[in-house]
LUMVEXBA-827401 format. One record per residue (C-alpha): residue in one letter; x, y, z. Coordinates in steps of 0.2 Angstrom, whole numbers, plus 5000, padded with zeros to 4 digits. Example, Ala and Ser with C-alpha at 12.3 -4.5 7.8 and 13.67 -1.06 7.14 Angstrom:
<"A",<5062,4978,5039>> <"S",<5068,4995,5036>> 
***
This chain:
<"X",<5594,5449,5325>> <"X",<5612,5449,5318>> <"X",<5623,5464,5318>> <"X",<5622,5466,5300>> <"X",<5603,5466,5300>> <"X",<5602,5477,5315>> <"X",<5614,5490,5306>> <"X",<5603,5489,5291>> <"X",<5587,5494,5301>> <"X",<5596,5507,5312>> <"X",<5590,5522,5302>> <"X",<5579,5537,5306>> <"X",<5566,5531,5293>> <"X",<5564,5515,5302>> <"X",<5561,5523,5318>> <"X",<5549,5537,5311>> <"X",<5539,5524,5302>> <"X",<5538,5513,5317>> <"X",<5533,5528,5328>> <"X",<5519,5533,5316>> <"X",<5513,5516,5312>> <"X",<5512,5508,5329>> <"X",<5499,5520,5337>> <"X",<5489,5520,5321>> <"X",<5489,5501,5321>> <"X",<5483,5501,5339>> <"X",<5469,5513,5336>> <"X",<5463,5503,5321>> <"X",<5464,5487,5331>> <"X",<5454,5495,5345>> <"X",<5441,5500,5332>> <"X",<5440,5483,5323>> <"X",<5439,5473,5340>> <"X",<5427,5484,5349>> <"X",<5417,5495,5337>> <"X",<5419,5486,5320>> <"X",<5400,5486,5318>> <"X",<5400,5505,5316>> <"X",<5406,5513,5300>> <"X",<5424,5519,5302>> <"X",<5421,5537,5298>> <"X",<5405,5538,5308>> <"X",<5416,5531,5323>> <"X",<5429,5545,5320>> <"X",<5416,5558,5319>> <"X",<5407,5552,5335>> <"X",<5424,5552,5344>> <"X",<5428,5570,5337>> <"X",<5411,5576,5343>> <"X",<5413,5569,5361>> <"X",<5431,5576,5361>> <"X",<5439,5559,5363>> <"X",<5448,5556,5347>> <"X",<5464,5565,5353>> <"X",<5464,5557,5370>> <"X",<5463,5540,5362>> <"X",<5476,5544,5350>> <"X",<5487,5550,5364>> <"X",<5485,5534,5374>> <"X",<5489,5524,5358>> <"X",<5505,5534,5357>> <"X",<5511,5526,5373>> <"X",<5516,5511,5363>> <"X",<5530,5521,5356>> <"X",<5538,5520,5373>> <"X",<5539,5501,5370>> <"X",<5546,5503,5353>> <"X",<5559,5516,5359>> <"X",<5565,5505,5373>> <"X",<5566,5490,5361>> <"X",<5577,5499,5349>> <"X",<5587,5507,5363>> <"X",<5591,5491,5371>> <"X",<5596,5483,5355>> <"X",<5608,5497,5352>> <"X",<5598,5504,5337>> <"X",<5600,5522,5343>> <"X",<5595,5530,5326>> <"X",<5579,5520,5325>> <"X",<5575,5525,5344>> <"X",<5578,5543,5339>> <"X",<5566,5541,5325>> <"X",<5553,5534,5336>> <"X",<5556,5549,5348>> <"X",<5554,5561,5334>> <"X",<5537,5553,5328>> <"X",<5531,5554,5346>> <"X",<5535,5572,5347>> <"X",<5525,5574,5331>> <"X",<5510,5566,5339>> <"X",<5512,5577,5354>> <"X",<5512,5592,5342>> <"X",<5496,5587,5333>> <"X",<5487,5584,5350>> <"X",<5493,5601,5356>> <"X",<5487,5610,5341>> <"X",<5470,5601,5340>> <"X",<5467,5606,5359>> <"X",<5471,5624,5355>> <"X",<5459,5624,5340>> 
***
């Protein structure tokens, strides 16, 4: 990636968008590959009843580590900071759901 293009995508919005979309995409891929025969909202409801939904979303959040390291190694510090902010947002959602 050229310097001009890297500079264009080195924004907090890019990082936050990546940090939110990557775990959700992983979750959807898990659903489609493994449990695609079950209706999606029934799948979510079953995971919620078994108290597994937040655990699986937490595991999907580990993909943000790869995005963070990728942005950081390319010198895209603002995007890396955005991924970190999105990860903290996920952690807050998981924490609040466990307390409720």
